[in-house]
C-alpha positions in Angstrom: 3.2 11.1 -20.0 4.5 14.7 -20.6 3.1 15.9 -17.3 4.9 13.0 -15.5 8.2 13.8 -17.2 7.9 17.5 -16.3 7.2 16.7 -12.7 10.2 14.4 -12.5 12.5 17.0 -14.2 11.4 19.8 -11.9 12.0 17.7 -8.8 15.4 16.5 -10.1 16.4 20.1 -10.9 15.1 21.8 -7.8 15.4 19.7 -4.6 18.0 17.0 -3.8 16.2 16.5 -0.5 13.5 14.7 -2.5 16.0 12.7 -4.5 15.0 9.2 -3.2 11.3 9.8 -4.1 12.2 11.4 -7.4 14.4 8.5 -8.5 11.5 6.1 -7.8 9.3 8.2 -10.0 12.0 8.1 -12.7 12.3 4.4 -12.5 8.5 4.0 -12.8 8.6 6.2 -15.8 11.2 4.1 -17.5 9.4 0.9 -16.7 6.1 2.3 -18.1 7.3 4.0 -21.4 10.5 2.2 -22.4 11.3 -1.1 -23.9 15.1 -0.6 -24.5 16.9 -2.9 -22.0 20.2 -1.0 -22.4 18.5 2.3 -21.4 16.7 0.6 -18.5 20.0 -0.9 -17.2 21.8 2.4 -17.4 19.0 4.2 -15.6 19.2 1.7 -12.8 23.0 2.2 -12.6 22.7 6.0 -12.6 20.0 6.0 -10.0 22.3 3.9 -7.7 25.2 6.3 -8.2 23.0 9.4 -7.5 21.7 7.8 -4.3 25.2 6.9 -3.1 26.6 10.4 -3.7 23.6 11.9 -1.9 24.2 9.7 1.1 27.9 10.8 1.1 26.9 14.5 1.0 28.5 14.9 -2.4 25.6 16.6 -4.3 27.7 19.6 -5.2 30.4 17.6 -6.9 30.9 17.3 -10.7 30.2 13.6 -10.6 26.7 14.2 -9.1 25.9 16.8 -11.7 27.1 14.5 -14.5 24.9 11.6 -13.4 22.1 14.1 -12.9 22.3 15.4 -16.4 22.6 11.8 -17.8 19.4 10.8 -16.0 17.5 13.8 -17.4 18.9 13.1 -20.9 17.7 9.4 -20.8 14.2 10.4 -19.6 14.0 13.0 -22.4 15.0 10.3 -25.0 12.3 8.0 -23.7 9.7 10.7 -23.9 10.6 11.5 -27.5 9.6 8.1 -28.7 7.6 6.5 -25.9 6.3 3.0 -25.9 2.7 2.9 -27.0 0.4 1.7 -24.2 -3.2 0.6 -24.5 -4.5 1.2 -20.9 -6.4 -1.7 -19.3 -9.8 -0.7 -17.8 -9.4 0.1 -14.1 -12.9 -1.4 -13.6 -11.8 -4.8 -15.0 -12.2 -7.5 -12.3 -9.2 -9.6 -11.4 -11.0 -11.6 -8.7 -14.7 -12.1 -7.9 -15.9 -13.9 -4.8 -19.4 -15.4 -5.0 -21.3 -16.5 -1.9 -18.1 -17.5 -0.1 -18.6 -19.3 3.2 -16.2 -21.0 5.6 -16.9 -22.6 9.0 -14.6 -23.7 11.8 -16.7 -25.7 14.2 -13.8 -26.0 16.7 -13.6 -22.2 16.9 -17.3 -21.5 16.5 -16.5 -19.1 13.6 -18.2 -18.7 10.2 -17.3 -16.6 7.3 -20.7 -15.8 5.9 -21.9 -15.3 2.3 -19.1 -13.0 1.1 -19.6 -11.4 -2.3 -16.8 -9.2 -3.4 -15.2 -7.8 -6.5 -11.5 -6.8 -6.8 -10.3 -4.7 -9.7 -7.1 -4.2 -11.5 -5.3 -0.9 -10.7 -7.0 -0.7 -7.3 -5.8 -1.2 -3.7 -8.4 -2.9 -1.4 -7.9 -2.7 2.3 -9.6 -5.3 4.5 -9.7 -4.2 8.2 -11.0 -5.7 11.4 -10.0 -6.9 14.8 -8.2 -10.3 15.2 -10.2 -13.5 14.6 -12.9 -11.8 12.5 -12.0 -13.5 9.2 -9.5 -11.4 7.4 -6.8 -14.1 7.0 -9.4 -16.7 6.2 -10.8 -14.6 3.4 -7.5 -13.9 1.7 -6.3 -17.5 2.1 -9.4 -18.5 0.1 -8.6 -15.9 -2.5 -5.1 -17.2 -3.0 -5.9 -20.9 -2.9 -4.5 -21.6 0.6 -7.9 -22.6 1.9 -11.0 -24.1 0.2 -14.4 -22.5 1.1 -17.2 -24.7 2.3 -19.5 -23.0 -0.2 -19.2 -20.5 -3.0 -16.6 -19.9 -5.7 -13.6 -17.8 -6.6 -13.5 -16.5 -10.1 -10.6 -14.8 -12.0 -12.3 -13.1 -15.0 -9.1 -11.5 -16.4 -7.1 -14.7 -16.3 -8.5 -16.8 -19.1 -7.6 -18.7 -22.2 -10.0 -19.3 -25.1 -12.7 -17.6 -22.9 -12.2 -20.2 -20.2 -10.7 -19.6 -16.7 -7.1 -20.9 -16.4 -6.6 -24.1 -14.5 -5.6 -23.4 -10.8 -1.9 -24.3 -11.4 -1.8 -21.7 -14.1 -3.7 -19.2 -12.1 -1.2 -19.4 -9.3 1.5 -18.2 -11.6 -0.3 -14.8 -11.6 -0.9 -14.5 -7.9 1.6 -13.3 -5.3 0.9 -13.8 -1.6 2.9 -12.4 1.3 1.8 -13.9 4.6 2.1 -12.2 7.9 4.7 -14.6 9.2 7.4 -14.2 6.5 9.2 -17.5 5.6 12.9 -17.4 6.3 15.1 -17.7 3.3 18.7 -18.9 2.9 21.5 -17.3 0.9 21.7 -13.7 -0.3 18.9 -11.4 -1.2 20.1 -11.2 -4.8 20.4 -15.0 -5.2 16.9 -15.5 -3.9 15.4 -13.0 -6.3 17.2 -14.6 -9.3 15.8 -18.0 -8.2 12.3 -16.6 -7.9 12.5 -14.9 -11.3 13.8 -18.2 -12.9 10.9 -20.1 -11.3 8.6 -17.8 -13.4 10.4 -18.7 -16.6 12.5 -15.5 -16.9 16.1 -16.2 -17.7 19.3 -14.7 -19.1 19.8 -10.9 -19.3 16.1 -10.3 -18.7 16.4 -12.1 -15.3 19.4 -10.0 -14.3 17.7 -6.8 -15.4 14.5 -7.6 -13.6 16.3 -8.3 -10.4 18.5 -5.2 -10.6 15.5 -3.0 -11.4 13.3 -4.1 -8.5 16.2 -3.9 -6.1 16.8 -0.3 -7.0 13.1 0.6 -7.2 12.5 -0.7 -3.6 15.8 0.8 -2.2 17.4 -2.6 -1.6 20.5 -2.4 -3.9 22.9 -1.9 -1.0 21.5 -5.0 0.8 21.9 -7.5 -2.1 24.5 -9.6 -0.2 22.6 -9.6 3.1 21.2 -12.8 4.7 17.9 -13.2 6.5 19.2 -12.6 10.0 21.0 -9.5 8.9 17.8 -7.6 7.9 15.3 -5.7 10.1 11.6 -6.5 9.9 11.0 -3.6 7.5 13.7 -4.8 5.1 12.5 -8.4 5.3 9.1 -7.2 4.2 10.5 -5.1 1.4 12.5 -8.1 0.2 9.3 -10.2 0.2 7.7 -7.4 -1.8 10.6 -7.5 -4.3 10.3 -11.3 -4.5 6.6 -10.9 -5.3 6.9 -8.0 -7.8 10.0 -9.1 -9.8 7.9 -11.4 -12.0 5.0 -8.9 -12.4 2.0 -10.7 -10.9 -1.6 -9.6 -11.7 -2.8 -10.0 -8.2 -0.9 -9.2 -5.0 -2.2 -10.1 -1.5 -0.5 -9.0 1.7 -1.6 -10.3 5.1 -0.9 -7.7 7.9 2.2 -6.2 6.3 2.3 -3.3 8.7 2.1 -5.4 11.9 5.8 -5.4 12.7 7.0 -2.2 11.0 7.9 1.1 12.5 6.1 4.2 11.3 8.8 5.2 8.8 8.8 1.7 7.2 5.0 1.6 7.1 5.0 4.9 5.1 7.7 3.7 2.6 5.9 0.4 1.9 2.5 1.9 1.6 3.7 4.7 -0.7 5.5 2.1 -2.9 2.3 0.1 -3.3 0.3 3.2 -4.1 2.8 4.2 -6.8 3.2 0.8 -8.3 -0.5 0.1 -8.6 -0.9 3.1 -10.9 0.8 1.4 -13.8 -1.1 1.2 -17.0 1.4 -1.2 -18.7 1.6 -3.7 -15.8 -1.7 -3.2 -13.9 -2.3 -5.4 -10.8 -4.9 -5.6 -8.1 -3.7 -5.3 -4.5 -5.4 -6.6 -1.3 -4.0 -5.6 2.1 -5.4 -6.8 5.5 -4.5 -4.7 8.5 -5.6 -3.4 11.9 -3.9 0.0 11.0 -7.1 1.7 10.0 -5.9 5.2 9.4 -2.9 4.2 7.3 -5.0 1.9 5.1 -7.7 4.5 4.7 -5.0 6.8 3.2 -4.0 4.6 0.3 -7.0 2.2 -0.3 -9.4 2.7 -3.2 -11.8 0.3 -1.6 -12.3 -0.5 2.0 -13.9 -3.6 3.5 -14.6 -4.0 7.3 -15.1 -7.6 8.6 -16.8 -8.3 11.9 -17.4 -11.8 13.2 -17.1 -13.2 9.6 -19.5 -10.6 8.1 -18.9 -7.6 5.9 -20.2 -4.6 7.8 -18.8 -2.0 5.3 -17.7 -2.2 1.7 -17.1 1.1 0.0 -14.7 4.0 -0.6 -12.6 5.3 2.3 -14.0 8.4 3.8 -17.4 7.6 2.2 -18.5 6.0 5.5 -21.5 7.9 6.9 -21.4 10.3 4.0 -24.6 12.0 5.0 -23.9 12.3 8.7 -24.8 15.6 10.3 -22.2 15.4 13.1 -18.5 15.9 13.4 -16.6 13.3 15.4 -13.1 14.2 16.7 -10.6 12.0 18.4 -7.8 13.5 20.4 -5.3 13.2 23.3 -3.9 16.0 25.4 -2.0 16.9 28.5 -5.0 18.2 30.4 -6.9 16.1 32.9 -10.2 14.4 31.9 -12.1 16.6 34.4 -10.6 19.8 32.9 -11.7 18.8 29.4 -15.2 18.1 30.6 -15.4 21.5 32.3 -14.0 23.4 29.3 -16.5 21.7 26.9 -19.5 22.0 29.3 -20.8 25.2 27.7 -20.2 24.2 24.1 -22.9 22.6 21.8 -21.4 19.2 22.7 -23.5 16.2 21.8 -21.4 13.5 23.5 -18.0 13.0 25.0 -16.4 9.7 26.0 -12.9 8.4 27.0 -11.6 5.2 25.4 -8.2 4.4 26.8 -6.0 7.4 26.3 -8.3 8.9 23.6 -11.1 11.4 24.1 -13.9 11.2 21.5 -16.3 14.1 21.1 -19.3 14.7 18.8 -20.8 18.0 17.6 -23.5 18.9 15.2 -22.0 20.3 12.0 -24.7 23.0 12.0 -23.7 24.2 15.5 -20.0 23.9 15.6 -16.9 23.7 13.3 -13.5 22.1 13.6 -11.9 25.6 13.9 -14.3 26.6 16.7 -13.6 23.5 18.6 -9.8 23.8 18.4 -9.9 27.5 19.2 -11.9 26.8 22.4 -9.3 24.3 23.5 -6.4 26.6 22.7 -7.9 29.5 24.5 -8.2 27.4 27.6 -4.5 26.4 27.4 -5.1 22.8 26.3 -2.1 21.4 24.5 -3.1 18.7 22.0 -0.7 15.8 21.5 -2.9 14.2 18.9 -6.0 15.2 16.9 -7.9 13.5 14.1 -11.2 14.1 12.4 -12.8 10.6 12.3 -16.2 11.8 11.0 -16.0 9.5 8.0 -13.6 6.9 9.3 -14.6 3.3 9.8 -12.6 3.5 13.0 -16.0 4.4 14.6 -17.1 0.8 14.2 -14.4 -0.2 16.6 -15.0 2.6 19.2 -18.6 1.8 20.2 -19.7 5.4 19.4 
C-alpha cells in the first residue's frame, strides 16, 4: 500500500501531463483502502475539479494547487489508518467448465469437450476467427445458452457449501454483448436504475454511481443520451453499468470491435487496473480478434479453432522452446527488393500475407538487431515491425 501511495504522490507532484492516469490510480487507492463515504465522495469531487482545470489549461492557478494539495492530504489520511484487507487467493476459481459441448446441426458446427478454469483476479482472453465458437462459449458461461453436454460450475459462489441457484448466480455475473443494447434516458439515470436493481439504494447508490462515472472518465457525459455518444463511450457506459454493482465475474464479447485505437487502449488499461483489486476481486473474460492487444493484458489466453481449443496458456508462452525468430513487418520497399536484400542472410523462410511480410531465422544464426540493421543499411524504411516469435498470431498466418 505504501508503495502505491508513493507512486501516486510522485506522479501528482511531478507531471500534470499524466494527471488523468494518476487520478484513476488515486480513485482505485481510495476504493481499496478506505471505508469512509465522506472521504470517498470528496475525492471524487476533487478529481473532477482537477480534470476540468487541466482541460482548461489552468494547472498553474491557485485553485489547481489547492485541489492538488487536498487530494494528497486525503490519500495520506487514508494511508495512516488503512482498511484492513484479507486478500483472496488469485488462484481461486470463479468459473469451471467441465466437458462442455454444443452442436448446431443447421450450421454444421460443434463446440467440443471444453474444459476450462477461470480465476479471480485474472483476465482471460479468448481469441479466434469468426464462427469458431467464441460467442457460443461465453454465452454458455453466462447462462444465455444451455450446453448439450457438460456443466458450468461456480466454486466461489456458494451458500452452506452448495452452489447458489442460477437466479442468485446471475446477480454476480455481468455480461456485455458485442451488440450493445440501446438505452433510454440519461447515462446517470440508467446507472442509478442498474444500481437499484442490485439492491443498492440511498446515499450508497448515489456514491457508487458518482464514483464509477469519475473512474471511467464519464462524469461530463452524465446527461447524454444513447444517440449522443460515440461507440467508445457507449462501451465505457456499458462497462460502468456492469461495474457499478461490483460483480464477481465480467464477460465482454468483442469489446474492441468498433473502437478506435485510443479507445481500445483506454478500455483495456481500465480493465487491467481494475482486475488487480484485492478487496473487490473479479474474473474477466474477453473475446476478441485483436490478438496483439489481448496478448498485452491477458493473464491467460485461449485460442479456439472450429470449436476446439488449440492453445490454452499464458500469453507469450506459445512455442516457448522454439529455436527460431519470427518477424512480421511492412515497409515501403517492393517485395522483389526485400527478397534480394535478404537473399544472402541466414533466412529460413519468407512469405507475404496481404500487406505483411513474414520472415523466419534461427536464433543461433541471427538476431533481431542484425536483421533490422541489414534492412536499414539497404535503405528499407519500416512502417511496422513486430516480433511474433511467441504470439499465437502464428496460428492464423499458416506459418
